[in-house]
Each structure stands twice: as C-alpha cells, then as structure tokens.
C-alpha positions in Angstrom: -0.4 -0.3 0.0 3.0 2.6 0.5 3.7 2.4 -2.8 0.3 3.3 -3.6 0.3 6.1 -1.2 0.4 10.4 -2.9 -0.7 11.7 0.6 2.3 11.7 2.8 3.4 14.5 0.0 3.4 17.8 1.6 0.7 19.8 -0.3 -1.3 16.1 -1.0 -3.8 15.3 1.4 -6.3 12.4 0.9 -8.7 13.5 -1.6 -6.6 14.7 -3.4 -4.4 11.3 -3.3 -8.3 9.8 -4.5 -8.5 12.0 -7.6 -5.6 10.2 -8.7 -6.3 7.2 -7.9 -9.7 7.5 -10.1 -7.7 9.4 -12.5 -5.7 6.2 -12.8 -2.2 7.3 -10.9 -2.5 4.0 -8.7 0.7 3.9 -7.4 4.5 5.7 -7.6 5.5 4.3 -11.6 1.7 5.6 -13.4 2.5 9.1 -11.6 6.5 9.1 -12.6 4.9 7.8 -16.2 2.1 11.2 -16.1 2.0 12.6 -19.6 -1.0 15.0 -18.1 0.5 18.4 -17.7 -2.4 20.2 -17.1 -2.9 18.8 -13.2 -1.4 21.5 -10.8 0.6 19.7 -8.8 2.4 16.9 -11.2 5.4 18.9 -10.3 5.8 18.3 -6.7 3.8 14.7 -7.0 6.4 13.2 -8.8 9.5 15.0 -6.6 7.4 13.7 -3.7 7.5 10.0 -5.5 11.1 10.4 -6.2 12.1 10.9 -2.8 9.7 8.4 -0.9 11.6 5.7 -3.4 14.5 6.8 -2.3 13.7 6.0 1.6 12.3 3.5 0.6 15.3 2.0 -1.3 16.6 2.9 2.1 14.4 0.9 4.4 14.1 4.0 5.9 10.1 4.0 7.7 9.9 6.8 10.0 10.0 9.0 6.9 7.0 7.4 6.2 5.6 7.9 9.5 6.8 11.2 10.0 4.2 12.5 7.5 1.0 9.8 7.6 -1.5 10.6 10.2 -1.6 8.3 12.8 -5.0 6.8 11.5 -3.2 5.4 8.3 0.1 4.4 9.5 -1.1 0.6 8.7 -0.3 1.5 5.0 3.9 1.3 6.1 2.9 -2.9 7.1 3.2 -4.7 3.5 6.3 -3.4 2.7 8.0 -3.3 6.5 6.7 -6.5 7.7 10.1 -7.8 7.7 11.3 -5.6 9.7 8.4 -5.5 12.4 8.0 -6.6 15.9 5.3 -6.2 17.8 5.9 -4.8 21.4 4.3 -4.5 25.2 4.9 -4.0 28.8 4.0 -5.0 32.0 4.0 -2.6 35.0 4.3 -2.1 39.3 1.6 0.4 37.9 1.3 4.1 36.1 3.0 6.5 38.4 5.7 7.9 37.6 7.4 6.4 40.3 6.0 2.7 38.3 8.8 0.3 36.8 8.8 -2.1 33.8 9.1 -5.8 35.4 8.4 -7.7 31.8 8.7 -7.1 28.0 7.7 -8.8 25.2 8.5 -8.8 21.5 7.8 -11.9 18.4 8.2 -10.5 15.1 6.5 -13.1 13.4 8.8 -15.3 13.4 10.0 -15.7 16.9 9.4 -15.0 20.5 11.4 -13.0 23.1 10.5 -11.3 26.8 12.7 -9.8 29.1 12.7 -9.8 33.0 13.4 -6.6 36.2 16.0 -8.0 37.6 18.0 -10.8 35.2 17.5 -8.9 30.9 15.2 -6.6 30.7 19.0 -4.7 29.6 19.3 -6.8 26.6 15.7 -5.4 25.4 17.1 -2.2 24.1 19.6 -3.7 21.8 17.6 -6.5 20.5 15.0 -3.9 19.7 17.9 -1.9 17.1 17.3 -5.0 14.6 14.2 -3.5 13.4 12.8 -0.7 11.7 9.1 -0.6 13.3 7.2 -0.6 16.5 3.7 -1.7 16.4 1.9 -1.5 19.8 -1.5 -0.9 21.0 -1.4 2.6 23.0 2.1 2.1 23.0 2.8 6.1 21.9 1.3 7.2 25.7 2.1 4.2 27.6 4.7 1.6 26.6 7.0 4.3 24.6 7.6 6.6 27.2 7.7 4.0 30.1 10.5 2.3 28.0 12.6 5.8 27.0 12.7 6.8 30.6 13.9 3.6 32.1 16.7 3.1 29.3 17.0 7.0 29.3 17.3 6.8 25.4 15.2 7.7 22.0 13.6 4.9 20.3 14.4 6.0 16.8 12.1 3.9 14.8 8.6 4.1 13.7 6.1 3.2 15.3 2.5 1.9 14.2 -0.3 2.8 17.1 -3.1 -0.1 16.8 -5.5 2.3 19.0 -5.4 5.0 16.5 -5.8 3.0 13.8 -8.3 0.5 15.3 -10.3 3.6 16.5 -10.2 5.2 13.1 -12.9 1.7 12.3 -15.0 2.1 14.8 -13.4 -0.4 17.8 -12.1 1.6 21.0 -12.0 0.4 24.8 -8.9 -0.9 25.0 -6.8 -4.3 23.4 -9.1 -6.9 25.3 -12.3 -5.3 23.8 -10.7 -4.6 20.7 -9.4 -8.1 20.5 -13.4 -9.5 21.4 -14.8 -7.5 19.1 -12.7 -9.1 16.7 -13.0 -12.9 17.2 -9.3 -13.1 19.2 -10.2 -15.7 22.0 -7.3 -15.6 24.8 -8.7 -18.9 26.5 -7.0 -19.7 29.7 -6.1 -15.4 29.8 -9.9 -14.2 29.1 -10.3 -12.4 32.3 -6.4 -11.1 33.3 -5.7 -8.0 32.1 -3.5 -4.7 33.0 -3.8 -4.5 37.2 -3.8 -8.8 36.9 -0.3 -8.6 36.4 0.8 -6.0 39.1 -0.7 -8.7 41.1 0.9 -11.7 39.7 4.2 -9.4 39.6 3.5 -8.8 43.4 2.4 -12.7 44.2 6.0 -13.4 42.2 8.3 -10.7 44.5 6.9 -12.1 47.1 6.9 -16.1 47.3 10.1 -16.5 44.0 6.8 -18.2 42.8 8.1 -19.0 39.6 4.5 -20.3 37.9 3.5 -16.2 39.2 6.2 -14.9 36.8 5.3 -17.7 34.6 1.7 -16.7 34.1 2.3 -12.8 33.9 5.1 -13.5 31.1 2.3 -16.1 28.5 -0.2 -12.8 30.0 2.6 -10.2 28.5 3.3 -12.4 25.6 0.1 -12.7 24.4 -0.5 -9.1 23.8 2.3 -9.6 21.1 1.3 -12.2 19.5 -2.5 -11.1 19.6 -0.8 -8.2 17.7 0.0 -9.0 14.8 -3.7 -10.8 14.2 -4.9 -7.0 15.0 -2.4 -5.5 13.0 -3.5 -7.9 9.9 -7.3 -7.7 10.4 -7.0 -3.8 10.4 -5.0 -3.4 7.7 -7.6 -5.2 5.5 -10.5 -3.3 7.0 -8.5 -0.3 6.2 -8.1 -1.1 2.8 -11.6 -2.5 2.1 -11.8 2.0 2.7 -9.9 2.7 -1.2 -10.5 1.1 -4.3 -7.4 -1.3 -3.4 -9.5 -3.8 -1.6 -9.6 -6.2 -4.4 -5.6 -6.3 -4.8 -4.3 -5.4 -1.8 -5.9 -7.5 1.4 -3.5 -9.8 3.1 -3.4 -13.4 4.4 -4.8 -14.0 8.4 -1.7 -15.5 10.0 -2.6 -18.1 12.0 -2.1 -17.5 15.7 0.9 -17.8 17.0 2.0 -20.4 19.8 2.7 -19.0 23.2 6.1 -20.3 24.1 5.1 -20.1 28.3 2.0 -21.9 30.0 -0.2 -19.6 32.7 -1.1 -21.5 35.9 -4.9 -22.0 36.5 -4.1 -22.5 40.3 -2.3 -19.0 40.6 -4.2 -17.2 38.1 -7.8 -18.4 40.5 -6.1 -17.7 43.7 -5.1 -14.1 42.9 -8.7 -13.7 41.7 -9.9 -14.9 45.3 -8.0 -12.5 46.8 -8.9 -10.0 44.8 -11.1 -9.7 42.8 -14.9 -8.7 43.9 -18.0 -10.5 41.1 
C-alpha cells in the first residue's frame, strides 16, 4: 500500500490522493510516467515520489511515519513487515515511580521476553534489529516507559494500533478490540493489566516461578495477538480504498505462546483480589 500512497507528500491531502487514484495514477510508477501536464500539482507529486522511492530503498520507515497521520500508519506494514516487531510491556503501575516488570516482543517468527532483575537490559540492544515497532497504545504508555527506563529515544517508526482501530470504530482497550474481532485468549481470558501487577507482586513475595510464568504468558499473549489485530485492521482499512480486491493480505495463524499460564495462580489471585 505504501507505493500507492501520495498523501504523505507535502501539499497532497487525502482528497487529492483519491482523485489521483480515480484518474488511474495508482502507484508511484504511474505518477512518474504521467503524461498529463494540466494537473497543477504534478511536479510536486513527482518530486515527492522520487524522494519516497529513495527512502523506501533505504528502508527508512520513519520518513513515512512522520508524514502520515496515525490512522494511516497501517500503510507501512506490508513493505516493512519483515522488520516489524510487536511490542508490549508490563509495569508495577501507572505512576511516575512505577517500573517495567516484563517486556515481550514478537516479530512474526520468534518471541523474546525480558524480566526485571534478570535480562531486561538486553532489550535495548535487541530492539535495534527492527525498523518498525507495533503496539496498542504504545505512544502514550509503552514507549514513554521504555525511553524513561533506558534513558534513550527509540528511533524506530511506530504503528500504534489504537489510532488505526479507533478510525475503524473499535475502542475501549486492547482486550475489548480483540473480543470484537473474535480473538480468544483461552486460559488468560479475564486477566488484565491490574492482574499483571498482582502476578508480579506475588512473584516478588513468594518467588513462585508459576506466578512469573503466568505474567510472561499474559505479556506474550498481547504481542502474539497484536500481529493478528494488525493484519485484520490493515485489511479493513484497505476496504476503504480502491485496492480492496488486490491488496488484502492473508491472516496469519495465531502463534503458539511458548510460556504457559498457571490456572491455580490465576484462581488464587482472583479469589483474593476480585469481587464479583
């Protein structure tokens, strides 16, 4: 979809982009070979396309992210899919004094996870392997926490699914969006961000590895599901364009979570802290 995009070019908005598509200028190649000199913005478009080709050739996803509105960042996904990573963190709370407890990453092929007090510092090196980070609400939550903890700025392009899904009418948090799109969390159904804090506290208090495993399973479930949500959202956004019959991509099978939650821990904490 990125090579069909013109709305990132300065001075070219969504209405002009749609007009170009209707005129048969469907991609960058069409724009460069466009014979009609009556279109006032033709020169600007062609210059913008040449610049875009260079940035895409150099795998500079950040260039396109900076110029597109958040609801249109889905357009980055196919061209940069092999350098995308789905990211989610868990913390001890939302306060300024809260800390990161675990981080999970999934790149469509393998899963990595990081634990406070064990290997958390390895994250900042590993994340450099990717060009694009995909999150849900990461712009407001995950990335600020990470940048504060590691005292760094992440240079990656960022696709925040919260804004894309909101533009499609889905809101209310990651779990609600998953349910609306038919994604089943099975044993982890009902486990949420507050519960993740309880799991970390239980692990810190008892050193019970099953509490940590359950927290990691929950964290990893988020990133596994982000891939499915990304593809579903991408295909729904494509339906809003003239490329509905050509640009949809197959939905991947749900990846196997390598860490298993412990149902006894879940029931114990629900009994102790939840009132129904």
